[in-house]
N, C-alpha and C positions, 0 to 999 in steps of 0.2 A: 504494500500500500504506500502510495506517495504521500508526502506532507500535504499536498493540495487535497487529495482524497480524504485524508484524516481530518483536515480543517473543515471540509464540507460536511463530513459525518458529525463532527463536534458541533458545528453550527445548526445542523438539522435537529439535534437532540438536546441542545443546551441553549437556553435563551438568557440565562443569568450572566450579566457582565462579570460579576465577581468570580463565578465558577469558571468562566472562560479564561479570566485572568490567571486563576490558579493553575489551570491546565497548561497555559503558555509558560508560566513560571517553572512548572515541573519539567516541561519540555526543555527549557534552557539549561536547567541543572543536569538533566539526563544527557544532553548533548555534550556538556562540559566534561562530565565524568566519562563518557564514551571516548572522547579525545584523550583524556588522561590515561585510560586503560588500553588504548589502541583498538577500540571497537568502532563500529560504524555509527557515527552521530545521527545519520538519517533514521536508521532503524530504532535506535534508543530514543530519539526525539519523538518519533511517532508513538511509541509506547507511552511516553510521558504525556503527550498531547491527548491520547485517548483513554487514559486510565480511569477517568471519572466521567466520560461522556454520557453514560447512562444514569448518573447519580440523580440528576434533577427529576427525571421521569420515574425512576425506580429506586428511591433512596434507601430502602431496606433497613428501617430502624430496628427490626427484629433480629438483624444479623443472621438471616438465613444463609446457610452455606451454598444453597443451590438456586435460590430465587432472588430477584431484585439485583441491585448493584453488588458486586461487579459481574455476577454470573449472567445476567440478562445480556449485558453488553458483550461479554466474551462469546456467547452463543452467536450473536450477530457477526462479530469479527471472524469467527470460524467459518461462518457461511460465506463470508467475503474472501476467504482463503488466507487469513492471517496465520502464520506458522505457529505451531503448538507452543514453542518456547516463549514466544511473545505473549500468547494468551495466558500461559501459566504465570508469567511475571505479573500480569495485570490481576489475575485471580489472587496471587500471593500477597498483594498489597493490602488486601482485606484479611486481617488475621483470623477472622471467623470462618473463612472458606476452608481452612484445613489444608490448603495447597502450600507445600513447603517452598521457601525461598532458597533454592539450591543452585542458583546461577548468579554470576555477577550482575546481570541485568535485573533479576528479581530483587536481589539485595539492595541494589542502588535505587530502584523505584520506591521501595519501602522506606529507605533512608532519607530520600529527598521530599517525599510527599508531605508529611506533617511539617517538616522544617520549612519548606517553601511557604506554606500558609502562614506560619509563624513569622517568618522574615518579612513577608509583605505587610503583616499587621504592625510589626516593629517599625518599618519604614514609613508607613502611613501616619503614624503619630508624631513623626519628627517634623519640625518646621519646614524642612526641605522636601518632605514626602518622597525621599530618595534613598537609594542604597549607597549613594556616593559617600555619605558620611556616617553610615551605619557601622558600628564597631562590634566585635565579638563580645566585649565586656558588657555592652549595653544589652545585647541579646540574652546573654546568660543571666543578667539581673532580671530581665523581664520573664525569663523562664521560671524564676523562683516566685514570681507574682501570680498566684493562682487566679486572681480576678482578671488579669489581662489575657485577652484572646483565649477565654476559658474553653472554647471548643477544640483547641489543639491538645492532643494527647501527648503530654510531656514524656511519659514512659516510652512511647513509640519513637519520639525524637531521639532519646538516649539509646534505645534498643537498636534503632537504625544505624547509628554510628558504630555501635558494638558489632553488629552483624557485618558491617563493611570492614571492620578491623581498623578503624580510624579514630583517633582521639576526637572527642566532641568539639573542642575548640577548632581543630583543623578542619573538620567537616563543615562547621558553621562558616568559617572564613572562606572555604572553597566555594560554597553555594552563594554566599554574598557576592563573591567575585564573578560567578557565573550569571548572576541576575543584573549586575550593573550595566552591561552593554544592551540589555533588552528592556530596561525600565521604561523607555519611551513607548515601546509597543505594548507595555503593560498599563499604560495610562498613568504613569507615576513620574515623579520628579518635575522638572520644569515643563515637560511635555504635557499637552492636553489631548494627545492622540487617543481616540476611542479604542477600547479593547474589542477586537473582533475575531 
């Protein structure tokens, strides 16, 4: 699946600007980690872009391992010919699916998913609304504040770094760096570009 096809699918199923922003942020982090590990940034980027495309329509608050998000979306992706390893990575980012994260792709998706959401929240409360001046120390301080971005699972942020085998500080710094070049496309910073 090309990026353009993935974007079309994401737009078809996701109307929320904030959820689109999240998927684009995860895409950027996935691409950066792919380059770091000598993997294909296009493939890893598509996985990041599509990991939550079914969330708005099938949110799955019951955490069913086979119904709703991400299972519904993965069934559609399989029908469209997406390779099994990519589908399993998307399934594995939902801890309740029972699908093990046994590849670098799957571990990376899990590691960047919650963190990207948290970093966007951290940047948006800064006067600059930017990643440019976001520091690891500030992020770690906000991680301790349970009232801030309370929808973000702090345990999964830490577990993701552990599964990658990377110190949390290093992981946070790497993802901030990955998000800086795309903040305009995310509708952040000095840019007023819409997220699409």
